[in-house]
N, C-alpha and C positions, 0 to 999 in steps of 0.2 A: 717875338721875340718874345717867352712867358716873363710876365714881369715876377721878382725875385722876391722869394715868401715876403714880411715880415718874421724878427725874430725876438724874444722877447727873454727874458732871464725868470730863472725856478725858482719864487721865492724860498723855497727851503736851500737847494745844492747850488743855485747860482750860477747854473748849467744854460747853454744856449736851450730854449725851446720856442716851438712855435708861436707868432702872436695867438691871445686866443685861448687857448689849450685850457683844458678843465684837468686835467693830470700830468706829470709831469713823464716826460719818456726814460727819466733818466733814475730816480727817486721812486720814482710812482705817487711823488702826496700831491695831494687836491690845491691848486690853484686858489679856491676861493675860499667862503665862511668856513666848510668844512673841513679848512687845515688847521681851525682854531680849534677842532675836536678830534685829531686823528689821535689814535694811544696805540701802543703794541700790542699784538698778539696774547702776551701775556697779562698786559694791564687788562685786556680786555676778559681775558677766561679768568680771574679774579674780578673782575667787576659784575660779572654771571654769577657765581659761587657766593658771592655779596650779597646779588638780589633774590638768590635762591632760599640762604640761610635768613634771609629777616621777613621774609616771604611766610615763614612758618612759624618766626621767633616775636614779629608784631602782633599777631590774634593773641596770644597768648600773653603776650604784654599788659593790653587792652584790655585784656580779658581779668587780668589782677588787680586795676587797677578800678573796673566796669562793675556795679555792685544792681543786678539785677529787681528790678522792678515793675509792678503792677502799675496802670493809671491808665483806670473805671472809671470810662465819660458816664454824661446821664442817660439813661434807660431807658425806652422808650415801649412806654407802659400802656397796655390794650386789657379793657374788663369786655367778658362776653361772658353772662347768668354770673354765675357760678366761677368762674374760669378767669381768671388774671395769665397773659405772659406776656412778661419781661423780656426786652430784647438790651441784651448787654452787652458790651464791646469792649473786650481788656487790651488797651494800645501799648500796655507793657511791653514786657518781659520772661514778665513774675507773675502767678497766679496772686486771683484776690481770690477774695472771699467775701460769699454771705451770711451775717449776723444772725438778721433777724428781719421779723416781717408785724408790724400789729394795728392795729385801727383806735385813731381819735376821731372820736365822734360821740354825738350829744340823740343820737339816734338806736346803734347798735348799740349791743352791750359787751362791758368789756371784756367777756370771754369769749367775743369771737374769735374766731384760728384762723392765720393765712396763713394757710399749709402747704412749707414743697411738697411736689408729688416727687420728687428724686432727690434722696439726701446726696447724692454724687453731683448733682451740678450747685450743692453748695460751691465747689472749690470752683473758680472764674480761672481758665486758663488763658495765656494770650487770645487773642481770635474776637470770634461772634461765636458769643452763647446765646439760649434761647431758656430760659426757666418758665413755668410753668406753674400756678398757686392754685390751690383752692380757698375759697371764702368760705367757712362755714359759722355762718354767726346761731347764735343762742336761740333759735324759733322753731317750732313747731309748722306742722304745715298750713293749722287756719290765720297763723298769726302771720305768717308768711305773707296769705294770701291778703290778707286783712289791709298790710301795709304796701304790699302792692297796691290795692286802690286808694286807698291817702296819697298813693304818689304821681299816680292819676291826676287824681284830681290838685293838687299843687301846683302838675304842669299843666293843667286847662286854664289856673287862670294865672300861671305867671308868676307860682310864688318859690321863694327861694325855700328846698330846704334843710333840714336840718341838719349843718357843716358835719363833715363825714368823711374822713382823709384815711387814705391806704397806707400806710408809710412802712418799705425797703430799707433798711441799713444794711450798708457792705462796705468792707474794711480793704484797702489798699495792705501791702504787704511790709511799709512801712507801719503800720497802725493806726492811719491816719482812715476814719467813718466816712460815710459820700452816705448823704442822707436822698433817698426822694419819696414823694410822694403824689398820688392816687388821688384827687377831690373827685368823688359821687357825687354829684346835681339830677333831681328829680326827677330823669329818667333813669340814668346810670342802675339809680336806687330801682328805681320800678321793673329793669333789665335783672334786678339780685333776686330782691324779694320776688317774683313770680318764676326764677329760675329755681328758689328754693323750695318753693312752695311746690313745685316737679317733685326733686330733690326726694322731697319729704314723704311726700307720694306714696312710695316707692320702698320705705325702709320701712321691714316689721317689726325689729326692736330697736325703737330710738335711747338716745343714748348721749351722752356728753363728747362722746368722740366722734358720729353724726353731728352733734348741735342737736335734734328734732325735736326732745322731752320741750324744747323751751322753759324759759324763764322762772321759777318757783313751782316748777313739776316733777319735783327731785324727792323721793320719796324719802323720806326720816328713816333715820338707820336704829336697828334693833335696841330698843330700849335709850332711845332717847325724848325726851321731851316735847 
């Protein structure tokens, strides 16, 4: 004779159901932990609608509270000849800006230019940005060559070159300035001088813009004493 099935009462309607049943055969309610989360179809529909509305509203609300800001990391700077490359990473969600570049040097003239090749790159957008600059010393071909020989001698004698830094200034979207420097040792100054000598050798009309006139070689203006 088969054993009689054991019964238990439903947690919701209290009617008899087989012991161990996970769903009541009368009211269709769950008998395990899921019974605490049971909702009607109407409530479920309302919750679904609320979630849909919030998915659109919350980002808009967050945007009202959030102020876009640039976050410029320290750039990676390399010098090759008369070309400087800066790899600038903007980790923010707004653009920063390149402000200016100049030299602080006991060796190069103050009129030395650090010229950004593409002015549109002055706006540093979020992400990775490659900026390229031309170094334009106020030195003619002969002066640049003589300086390169001087830097070779310093390198052979393991002596330090005169202090020379190329300084780059960037601005975040909140107006905060960020300053980065590239220090030029004897080897880098040699590369710069040699490359500038080669550059000036190809220039037919030296002037202030190309820098190949050299200091002290400016022709006096008409009528000047």
